[in-house]
TIROVO-50811 format. One line per 10 residues: number of its first residue (from 1); their letters; for each residue x negated, y, z of C-alpha. Coordinates in steps of 0.1 Angstrom, whole numbers, plus 2048, in hexadecimal, padded with zeros to 3 digits. Layout:
N
NUM) a) X Y Z | ...
//
This chain:
833
1) mttssnpyrl) 410 5E1 A76 | 405 5F3 A95 | 3E0 5F7 AA2 | 3E0 5DF ABB | 3F1 5C3 AA5 | 3D8 5C8 A88 | 3BF 5AA A88 | 3A9 5C1 A75 | 3A3 5D8 A8B | 390 5D9 AAC
11) arhvipssyr) 3A0 5DC AD2 | 39D 5FA AE2 | 391 5EE B05 | 36D 5F7 AFA | 36C 61B AEC | 348 629 ADC | 343 64F AE5 | 31C 650 AD3 | 300 63D ABF | 2DB 63F AC2
21) ifltpdlesa) 2D0 62B AA1 | 2AF 61E A9B | 2A7 611 A75 | 28A 607 A64 | 292 5FB A3D | 272 5EF A2C | 27A 5FA A0A | 261 5E0 9FA | 271 5C1 A09 | 295 5D1 A06
31) tfagrveidv) 29B 5CC A2D | 2A0 5DB A4B | 29F 5DB A6F | 2AF 5EA A8C | 2BC 5F4 AAE | 2D9 606 AB9 | 2E5 613 ADE | 30D 61A ADE | 318 62D AFA | 338 621 AFF
41) vvtqstsqvt) 35A 625 B18 | 365 601 B28 | 38D 60A B2E | 397 5EC B36 | 37F 5D3 B4C | 372 5B4 B33 | 356 598 B2A | 359 5A3 B09 | 34E 5BB AF0 | 35A 5B7 AC9
51) lhaldlvvga) 34C 5D1 AB1 | 346 5CC A88 | 329 5C2 A7A | 327 5B2 A55 | 305 5A6 A44 | 2F5 5A7 A60 | 2DE 591 A76 | 2E6 59D A98 | 2D3 598 ABD | 2E2 592 ADD
61) atlssqsvty) 2F2 5B5 AEF | 2E7 5C1 B10 | 2FF 5DA B20 | 2F9 5F0 B3D | 312 5F9 B55 | 313 609 B74 | 2EC 603 B76 | 2F2 5DE B6F | 2E3 5CD B53 | 2FB 5B2 B40
71) rsseptyneq) 2EB 59D B25 | 304 58C B0D | 2FD 567 AF9 | 2FA 56D AD8 | 319 578 AC0 | 330 56A AB4 | 340 574 A8E | 35F 575 A7F | 35B 577 A5A | 37C 580 A52
81) yntatfafde) 37E 59B A67 | 359 5A6 A62 | 355 5A6 A89 | 338 59A AA5 | 343 592 AC6 | 32E 596 AE5 | 336 57F B04 | 329 58D B2A | 328 572 B45 | 33B 58A B5C
91) eipegeatle) 353 5A4 B58 | 348 5C7 B4A | 35B 5DF B63 | 36E 5FC B56 | 35D 61B B50 | 33B 62A B3D | 324 612 B2F | 307 610 B13 | 302 5F1 AFE | 2E0 5EA AEB
101) iaftgvlndl) 2E1 5CE ACC | 2C4 5C9 AB2 | 2C9 5BE A92 | 2BB 5B9 A6D | 2C6 5B7 A4E | 2C0 5BC A24 | 2C6 5DB A15 | 2DB 5CE 9F8 | 2E3 5D2 9D2 | 30C 5D6 9D9
111) lvgfyrstfi) 30A 601 9DA | 318 5FD 9FC | 30D 5FE A22 | 2E6 603 A21 | 2DA 5FD A00 | 2BE 600 9E6 | 2BF 615 9C9 | 2A0 618 9AE | 29C 634 998 | 27A 636 97B
121) daegqnhvia) 26A 65B 97E | 25B 66B 95D | 239 65C 961 | 24E 63A 961 | 246 632 983 | 25F 61B 997 | 26D 62B 9B5 | 285 61B 9CF | 29F 62C 9E6 | 2AF 61F A05
131) ttqfehsdar) 2D3 631 A0B | 2F7 62D A1B | 31B 629 A11 | 330 623 A2B | 355 62B A1C | 368 61B A20 | 362 5FD A3E | 33A 5FA A36 | 328 60D A53 | 32A 5E6 A65
141) rafpcwdeps) 312 5D9 A45 | 2F6 5F3 A53 | 2F7 5F1 A7A | 312 5E1 A96 | 32F 5FA A9A | 356 603 A9F | 35A 605 A7A | 37C 619 A7D | 383 63E A73 | 395 640 A99
151) fkatwqinlt) 371 636 AAB | 362 657 AA7 | 344 65C AB7 | 323 670 AB5 | 30A 662 AA2 | 2E4 667 AA8 | 2CD 656 A90 | 2A7 64E A90 | 297 642 A70 | 276 62F A6B
161) vpthlaaysn) 267 635 A4B | 245 635 A37 | 231 65B A39 | 236 663 A13 | 25A 65C A16 | 276 675 A1C | 291 672 A37 | 2B2 67E A3A | 2D2 678 A51 | 2F2 68B A58
171) spetsstdlg) 2E4 6A6 A71 | 2C1 6BA A72 | 2A0 6A8 A74 | 291 6B1 A97 | 26F 69E A96 | 25C 688 A85 | 243 673 A94 | 227 66A A86 | 21F 643 A8E | 1F9 641 A83
181) ngwrtvtfsp) 1FB 623 A6C | 20C 634 A49 | 232 638 A5A | 243 64E A6E | 261 653 A83 | 27B 66E A78 | 296 675 A8F | 2B6 68C A8F | 2CC 69E AA3 | 2EB 691 AAE
191) tmimssylva) 30D 694 A99 | 32D 6A3 AA1 | 344 689 AA7 | 351 675 A8C | 35A 655 A7B | 33E 63A A73 | 345 63C A4D | 339 661 A4B | 31A 653 A5B | 2F8 652 A40
201) fvvgpfeeta) 2D5 656 A3B | 2C0 655 A1B | 29C 64C A1A | 283 64D 9F9 | 270 666 9DD | 285 681 9E3 | 27E 6A6 9DD | 293 6C4 9ED | 2A1 6E7 9E5 | 29B 700 9FD
211) pvevdgvamr) 2B3 708 A17 | 2CB 721 A0B | 2DF 72F A27 | 302 733 A23 | 317 73F A42 | 2FC 735 A58 | 2FA 711 A4A | 2D7 703 A3A | 2E3 6F7 A1A | 2CE 6DF A02
221) viyprgkghl) 2D0 6CA 9E1 | 2B9 6AA 9E5 | 2AD 695 9C9 | 297 677 9BC | 271 689 9B2 | 271 69D 994 | 295 6AB 992 | 294 6CB 9A1 | 29C 6D8 97F | 2C1 6CD 980
231) aamaeeagaf) 2CA 6D7 9A3 | 2D0 6FC 99D | 2F7 6FB 994 | 2FB 6E4 9B8 | 2EC 6FF 9C8 | 305 719 9BE | 323 704 9BF | 31A 6F6 9DD | 313 717 9EE | 332 726 9DF
241) alhffseyfd) 349 708 9EB | 33C 70A A0E | 343 731 A13 | 367 728 A00 | 373 70F A1B | 366 720 A37 | 37B 73B A30 | 396 72B A21 | 398 712 A3F | 391 72D A5B
251) ipypgdkldq) 375 716 A69 | 353 719 A6B | 344 6F7 A56 | 341 6DD A71 | 31F 6CE A6C | 2FA 6DC A72 | 2F0 6DC A4D | 2FA 6CF A28 | 2E3 6BE A17 | 2F1 6B2 9F2
261) vaipdfsfga) 2E0 691 9E8 | 2DC 681 9C3 | 2DD 65C 9C7 | 2D0 64B 9A9 | 2E8 62D 9AF | 30B 633 9BA | 32A 623 9BB | 340 642 9BB | 33E 666 9B3 | 331 670 9D1
271) menlglvtyr) 338 66B 9F8 | 33B 687 A13 | 328 67A A30 | 324 69A A44 | 307 6AE A40 | 2FD 692 A26 | 310 691 A09 | 309 678 9F3 | 30F 678 9C9 | 308 663 9A9
281) esallidpet) 2F2 679 99B | 306 685 97E | 31C 691 995 | 302 6AA 9A5 | 2E6 6B0 98F | 2E7 6C1 96C | 2DD 6D7 955 | 2F3 6F7 94E | 2E4 6F9 92B | 2E9 6DA 91A
291) ssllerqrva) 307 6CA 92D | 32B 6CD 91F | 348 6E3 936 | 352 6C0 941 | 339 6B6 94C | 336 6DA 962 | 353 6D8 96F | 34E 6B4 97B | 332 6C2 98B | 348 6DC 99D
301) evichetahm) 360 6C8 9A5 | 34F 6AD 9B4 | 33B 6C6 9CE | 35B 6D7 9D5 | 36B 6B7 9DE | 352 6AB 9F5 | 34D 6CC A06 | 373 6D0 A0F | 373 6AD A1B | 35A 6BB A39
311) wfgdlvtmew) 37A 6C9 A4A | 391 6B4 A38 | 388 694 A44 | 366 697 A56 | 375 6AE A70 | 398 6A1 A6E | 39C 67D A64 | 3B6 665 A5E | 3BD 649 A7B | 3BB 633 A60
321) wegiwlneaf) 3B6 628 A41 | 3DB 630 A36 | 3D4 64E A37 | 3B4 651 A21 | 3D0 65C A00 | 3CB 67D A15 | 3AC 685 A1C | 3A3 67D 9F6 | 3C6 690 9EE | 3C0 6AE 9F8
331) atfmatlcad) 398 6AE 9EF | 3A5 6AB 9CF | 3BC 6C7 9D1 | 3A1 6DF 9E4 | 388 6D7 9C7 | 3A0 6E2 9AE | 3A4 703 9C5 | 37E 70A 9CB | 376 701 9A9 | 38F 71B 99A
341) sykpewkmwv) 385 735 9B0 | 362 72B 9A9 | 363 730 984 | 383 73E 979 | 380 73F 954 | 380 717 959 | 3A2 714 95F | 3A2 6F8 974 | 3C4 6F7 97E | 3CC 6EC 95C
351) dfgidrdaal) 3B3 6D1 95E | 3C5 6C6 97B | 3E6 6C4 969 | 3D7 6AA 950 | 3C9 695 973 | 3EE 698 97F | 3FA 688 95C | 3DD 66F 961 | 3EE 664 97D | 413 664 977
361) qidglhstrp) 40E 64F 95A | 405 634 972 | 41C 643 98B | 439 639 970 | 42B 615 96F | 44A 5FE 985 | 422 5F0 994 | 41B 612 9A4 | 41D 619 9CA | 423 62E 9E5
371) ieyevispdd) 40A 649 9EA | 406 63A A09 | 409 61A A14 | 405 5FE A30 | 3DE 5F7 A32 | 3D6 5DB A46 | 3B4 5CB A3E | 393 5DF A2B | 39F 5D0 A0B | 3BB 5DE A0F
381) trgmfdilty) 3AC 5FF A10 | 396 5FA 9EF | 3BC 5FF 9D9 | 3C0 624 9EB | 3A1 631 9D5 | 3B8 636 9B7 | 3C6 651 99F | 3E5 651 9B7 | 3D1 658 9D6 | 3BF 672 9C7
391) qkggsvlrml) 3CF 67F 9AA | 3F5 67C 9B2 | 3ED 682 9D9 | 3D6 69E 9CF | 3F7 6AB 9B7 | 40F 6A8 9CF | 3FE 6C0 9E5 | 3FA 6D8 9C6 | 421 6D5 9C6 | 427 6DC 9E7
401) eqylgetvfr) 40F 6F8 9E9 | 41F 70C 9CD | 43F 704 9DD | 439 712 A01 | 421 72E 9F2 | 3FB 730 9F3 | 3F8 743 A15 | 411 72D A26 | 403 70E A1E | 3E0 718 A27
411) dgirrylkkh) 3E8 726 A47 | 3F9 704 A4F | 3DC 6F0 A45 | 3C6 707 A5C | 3DE 702 A77 | 3DA 6DB A70 | 3B7 6DF A6D | 3AE 6F2 A92 | 3C9 6D9 AA1 | 3BC 6BA A9A
421) aygntvttdl) 394 6C6 A98 | 37D 6A8 AA1 | 39C 691 AA1 | 3B2 678 A8D | 3D6 67D A7E | 3EE 66D A69 | 3FE 67A A4D | 41C 688 A61 | 405 69A A76 | 3FE 6B3 A56
431) wdsleeasgq) 423 6B4 A4C | 42F 6C3 A6D | 410 6DF A69 | 41C 6EA A4E | 441 6EA A59 | 438 700 A75 | 426 715 A5B | 43F 719 A43 | 461 70F A51 | 468 6FA A37
441) pvremmntwi) 473 6D1 A39 | 455 6C7 A2B | 451 6A5 A3F | 471 69B A2E | 465 6A9 A0F | 449 699 A11 | 452 675 A1D | 464 66E 9F8 | 441 675 9E5 | 42D 663 9F8
451) lqgghplvtl) 43F 644 A0B | 44D 63B 9E8 | 43E 639 9C6 | 447 645 9A6 | 454 667 99D | 473 679 98E | 47C 681 96B | 48D 6A2 973 | 4A6 6B0 958 | 4B4 6D2 94E
461) seghltqqpf) 4D0 6CC 93C | 4F7 6DE 93A | 4E8 6F9 950 | 4E0 6E2 96F | 4C2 6CB 97E | 4C7 6A8 988 | 4AC 690 98D | 4A6 667 984 | 48B 651 98C | 472 650 96E
471) aygeatsesa) 463 62E 95A | 452 625 93F | 469 609 939 | 482 5EC 94C | 476 5DF 96E | 46D 5B5 965 | 467 5B0 98B | 468 5C5 9AF | 462 5ED 9A6 | 44F 603 9BE
481) igsqwlvpvl) 45C 61F 9AA | 479 635 9C4 | 498 641 9C0 | 496 661 9CE | 483 683 9D5 | 486 6A3 9E5 | 477 6B4 9BF | 46C 6D8 9C7 | 474 6E2 9A6 | 466 708 998
491) trslqggste) 479 717 97C | 477 738 96A | 488 749 94C | 475 751 92F | 485 76F 92C | 474 77D 94C | 478 781 975 | 46C 76F 992 | 462 748 990 | 484 738 9A6
501) rnllgaqpie) 47D 71F 9BD | 493 6FE 9C2 | 494 6DE 9D7 | 4A5 6C7 9C7 | 4B5 6AA 9D8 | 4D2 690 9CD | 4E4 6A9 9C3 | 4EA 6BC 99F | 4DC 6E6 9A3 | 4E8 6FE 98B
511) ittaspvvvn) 4CF 714 979 | 4DB 736 972 | 4C0 746 966 | 4C1 752 93E | 4B6 73C 925 | 499 731 918 | 491 71D 941 | 473 70F 948 | 474 6F2 95E | 450 6E9 974
521) aggsgvyrtr) 447 70D 970 | 429 70D 972 | 421 6E9 96B | 41F 6E2 995 | 43D 6C9 995 | 42D 6A7 998 | 44D 698 985 | 457 694 95E | 46B 6AB 94E | 487 6A7 931
531) yghdelvsls) 49E 6C3 922 | 4C1 6C4 917 | 4CC 6C9 8F3 | 4D3 6EB 8F8 | 4BB 6F3 910 | 49D 6E1 8F9 | 4AA 6F3 8DA | 4A6 715 8F1 | 485 70F 8FB | 471 700 8DA
541) thieeleele) 46E 724 8C5 | 460 732 8E8 | 443 717 8ED | 428 72C 8E8 | 432 746 904 | 42E 728 91D | 40D 72A 937 | 3F6 711 92D | 3F9 6F6 945 | 420 6FD 93D
551) ratlvadswa) 41B 6F4 916 | 406 6D9 923 | 41D 6CB 93B | 433 6CC 91C | 425 6B4 907 | 419 69D 920 | 43B 698 92F | 445 697 906 | 42C 677 903 | 436 66E 921
561) gllaghitwe) 45C 66A 914 | 44F 65A 8F5 | 439 63D 904 | 45E 639 91A | 46F 638 8FC | 485 658 905 | 479 66A 8E2 | 46D 65D 8C5 | 44A 660 8B2 | 458 67E 89C
571) aflttarglg) 467 694 8BB | 443 68F 8CC | 435 69D 8A9 | 44D 6B8 8AD | 43F 6C6 8D0 | 420 6C1 8C2 | 41D 6D5 8A3 | 430 6F4 8BC | 40D 6F8 8CE | 405 70D 8AE
581) qqnepnpwgt) 3E0 720 8AE | 3D9 71A 8D4 | 3B6 714 8DE | 3C4 6FE 8FB | 3AD 6DB 901 | 3C5 6CB 916 | 3E5 6C4 900 | 3D5 6C1 8E0 | 3C4 6A0 8FC | 3E4 692 903
591) vasavalahr) 3EE 697 8DA | 3CB 684 8D4 | 3D5 668 8EA | 3F5 660 8DE | 3E9 65F 8B8 | 3CB 649 8C9 | 3E2 62F 8D7 | 3FA 62E 8B4 | 3DB 628 8A0 | 3D5 60D 8B0
601) alegtqhdtl) 3FB 604 8AB | 3FF 602 889 | 3EC 5F1 86B | 3EB 5FA 848 | 403 615 836 | 416 61B 855 | 3F2 628 864 | 3EA 638 844 | 407 650 84E | 3FD 654 86F
611) vaqvkelfap) 3DD 65E 85E | 3EA 679 84B | 3FD 684 86A | 3DD 687 87D | 3D0 698 865 | 3EA 6B2 85F | 3EB 6B9 883 | 3CA 6BB 88D | 3B5 6C7 867 | 3C4 6EC 869
621) qftrlgwdaq) 3B6 6EE 88E | 394 6E2 885 | 392 6F5 866 | 39B 717 87F | 381 70B 897 | 363 6FF 883 | 348 6EC 894 | 337 707 8A5 | 343 71F 8BF | 34D 742 8B2
631) pgegeltpql) 34C 767 8C4 | 35F 76D 8E1 | 370 74B 8DE | 37D 73B 902 | 367 727 91A | 37F 708 913 | 37F 70A 8EC | 364 6F2 8E8 | 377 6D6 8F9 | 392 6DD 8DE
641) ranlistlgv) 376 6DA 8C3 | 36A 6BC 8D0 | 38E 6AA 8D2 | 392 6B4 8AF | 373 6A4 8A2 | 375 685 8B3 | 399 681 8AC | 391 688 883 | 371 67A 880 | 37F 658 894
651) iandeaiqae) 3A6 653 886 | 3A8 666 868 | 382 65D 85D | 37C 682 850 | 361 677 83C | 354 69C 841 | 356 69A 865 | 343 67B 864 | 327 684 84C | 320 6A6 864
661) avrrfetnel) 323 691 886 | 309 67B 879 | 2F7 696 86D | 2F5 6A8 88E | 2EB 689 8A0 | 2CB 681 887 | 2C1 6A5 892 | 2CA 6A3 8B3 | 2E3 6C1 8B6 | 2F6 6B7 8CF
671) dgdlarsilr) 305 6D3 8E1 | 312 6CA 8FD | 338 6C8 8FC | 337 6B9 8D9 | 31C 6A0 8E3 | 335 687 8ED | 348 686 8CE | 32E 689 8B6 | 324 669 8C6 | 345 65A 8C4
681) vvahqnrpgd) 34B 666 8A1 | 323 652 896 | 32C 637 8AB | 34E 631 897 | 339 62D 876 | 321 610 882 | 304 61E 86B | 2E5 605 86E | 2CB 612 88A | 2E6 626 89B
691) yeifleryrs) 2EA 611 8BE | 2C9 60B 8C2 | 2C3 634 8C0 | 2DB 63A 8D9 | 2C9 61F 8F1 | 2A8 630 8EE | 2BB 652 8F2 | 2CB 647 911 | 2A8 63C 920 | 298 65D 91B
701) attpqdelry) 2B4 672 924 | 2AA 68C 939 | 2C7 695 94C | 2E3 67F 95A | 300 689 942 | 2EA 684 924 | 2DF 662 931 | 304 659 938 | 313 668 915 | 302 64F 906
711) lyaisdfpdl) 304 635 91A | 326 633 919 | 329 63F 8F2 | 31A 61A 8E8 | 33A 60E 8F2 | 348 61E 8D3 | 33A 608 8B9 | 350 5ED 8A7 | 339 5D2 8A6 | 339 5B4 8B7
721) kiardiikrc) 317 5AE 8B3 | 30D 5CE 8C3 | 329 5C6 8DF | 318 5A4 8E5 | 2F7 5B7 8EB | 30A 5D6 904 | 315 5BA 919 | 2F6 5A4 91D | 2E6 5CA 925 | 300 5CF 93F
731) feefrvqdap) 2FC 5B2 953 | 2D3 5B4 94E | 2CB 5D8 94B | 2E4 5F2 951 | 2E6 601 974 | 306 5F1 98A | 313 611 98C | 315 616 969 | 31A 5F0 957 | 33E 5EB 961
741) milglltans) 34B 607 951 | 338 604 936 | 347 5DF 934 | 367 5ED 935 | 367 60C 91E | 359 5EE 908 | 381 5D7 90B | 38F 5F8 901 | 376 5FC 8DD | 397 5F8 8C3
751) avgtdvwrml) 382 5E0 8B1 | 36F 5C8 8C5 | 380 5D1 8E8 | 399 5AF 8E7 | 377 598 8E1 | 365 5A7 8FD | 382 59E 90F | 37D 57D 909 | 359 57E 913 | 35E 58F 934
761) adrwdealas) 379 577 93D | 362 558 935 | 343 56A 94A | 35C 57A 966 | 350 564 984 | 327 56E 975 | 33C 592 976 | 343 58B 99B | 322 582 9A5 | 30E 5A1 994
771) fppslmvrlt) 323 5BF 999 | 331 5D1 9BB | 354 5C2 9C3 | 360 5E7 9C6 | 354 5EF 99C | 364 5CD 991 | 385 5E1 98B | 372 5F3 96F | 371 5D5 959 | 397 5D8 952
781) vgiptfikdp) 39A 5F8 947 | 3A0 5ED 923 | 3BF 5DC 92A | 3DA 5F6 924 | 3C8 5FD 8FC | 3D7 5D3 8FA | 3F5 5D7 8E5 | 3F6 5CA 8C3 | 3F4 5A5 8CF | 40E 59A 8E7
791) tladavevfh) 403 572 8E8 | 3DD 582 8F2 | 3F3 59B 90F | 400 57B 91A | 3DF 56B 91D | 3CD 58D 92B | 3E8 58A 945 | 3E7 566 950 | 3C2 56B 956 | 3C6 58A 966
801) hthtlggdqr) 3E1 57A 980 | 3C7 55E 987 | 3A9 570 989 | 3B4 58E 9A4 | 39E 5AC 9B1 | 3AB 5A9 9D5 | 3B3 5D2 9DF | 3AA 5DB 9BB | 3C5 5C7 9AE | 3E2 5E0 9AD
811) tveqylermr) 3D0 5F0 994 | 3CC 5D4 97C | 3EF 5CB 982 | 3F6 5F0 977 | 3DD 5EB 958 | 3F1 5CB 94E | 412 5DD 953 | 402 5FC 939 | 3FC 5E2 923 | 41E 5D7 921
821) vglafaaalr) 42B 5FA 91B | 412 602 904 | 41D 5E4 8ED | 448 5EC 8F0 | 435 60F 8E3 | 427 5FE 8C1 | 442 5EB 8B9 | 459 605 8BF | 445 61D 8AC | 43D 604 890
831) eqf) 464 608 88A | 462 62A 888 | 448 62B 86C
//
């Protein structure tokens, strides 16, 4: 559908060039009043002006053009398209004009638009914050505007707020005028030209770090009062990222300052508003001494991701929302590149490989989707913010970078950003720049990855590489999995020599290097691998010679092959046994995921056999590592230790591990890396009074990470009475940013999950009224674990086909298909035990 034929797109005969926004939020009454002055260019004479406005009370408009003032009638609204149309008695001539509109609105509780957030400080005092979240199409909830990414303009913000509250926006404050009545007006300088979804402002009882100058740019961390002791890592990582990207892109930071703000109530991880990046508290504020490595990695990655967006997304922006995948995929890729440079010892590319595997688990379903697809309405856009956009898209870019070469890829990115700075682009603009830098058929290659769903299974057999589509089973209806790809396949011989670059199409490619040969050398390929008999025999005795990510990829591909019915359980265990004594949490994490799903599938003596296998695999590793860190062990080893404790304590019911977990819980010896596993093992035992202690520690937590540990761990109690209490608290007590995920985790509880799903189905309408629409899909995350009862699966499917979730329904369909894949896996597994 073209821009002009899409009814959700605004006409282009009136185009904004600059906004001046005046807002007065009343935090006590949760309302705001405002006025906007918009400089526009009328490209075609008209008697009507249509722009976006949603949940606002808007007055008549005044338009000044060529010394003539025009007054409109009261606006007419179109609820479907979120527009307000102003009709004038006379034709407005072509040329420059200024449109002025007054409006009022409500600070909502939906975590979008201009919304309300609250927190309780260390003294027990309640505080209210007004903040914004405009991506993807919610600036229209805060002020009338042309709320599409292609309508770039400058933005000058003025906030009238109580004198004792802080106020921030995208650009630096230029003045603060005391009005003499307990209020002041804070004026901010105009921004660079940018899209409406990047505008932001925050009002509330905040404090901030002293500015740190990075290459001439002032950077601060802003936080709710009393939380400054948690800001040091964000300062360090933020300064590193700002300098890193300025050098990588060879373009100075495009804004005037960079503030990073922790918001108590926040729907997602963070938002890349130019100069005023907003974060969920747990993604910005952290105590490095008590947090786990995964939690520290999360903070660093999110900061790097959002900082990368200042160039890729803010400076250069997609023309329409089908291009959002490139913004998010590129930031995901760049975040890992930056974080890996920030802390090389974290081995971030190995973790990135695990994220890629999580995306491939979805992409092997017939209900997958192309990375880029046609977006018509804002609701269609919501479905873009998923694992296929972020993790698969980012992985495809990493695969391309490794194929082209890191320097060539970087040069192509620099060319793209410099050519399109301050403008809007479509995906092929990037491919063109990379082709110019590399001389490779990037557009042809990438179209096979972006414009069709799925991924290939690349096989090395009898000395030849071939490809075929990978799927977990036969399609029962139309499949979104493609048929053929141009696959950049890197191979290398374990006997030495350089890595070979192959571009695999429809015809087989002969591999002449000495055996054993690793397919997907380096582990960056976005495909599954399979080896012929001779190749597998040759490779199997050399697993310990593989690079860490190659080993993780081999195990992940084996697990995928097992789920797809390509290999047996025993063959998968053989691969797992080949891991030896490597202290690598990621491949062992895949093995743990496999045994956890098998644990749900088996009963009786079959389950006893599984437990014996779990002990055989995991117990020697735990005996070797023990509970506490050993001198000289790697920084990732505690993650492996935590995995072993959780698996042995919950699935194998190891009494010694359960007893030590209880002892550490009772004495509050919860080391950051082991804390989540200890809590899981304790919750699994369901001792009287422990649930209440979890709740108390959640309420008294001193860091966002500690708070989330206890909050998410309550979903592990195998007790229906506790589950009912958790559901009640999700509807009445817990923050709306957290409650949907807690309910989703509770449905994944192996003891009570199906009962919880039935209770939520009975309260579905209440949930729709209680939680933000963008978070409802989280209630469905447990569906793939319903792999034991086909009759229940039928009921789940019928319910979610009749209670759809708009733009997020595709994700629900993927969960349902994963449930069917799990049912088939469970049935096949029972035949093998």
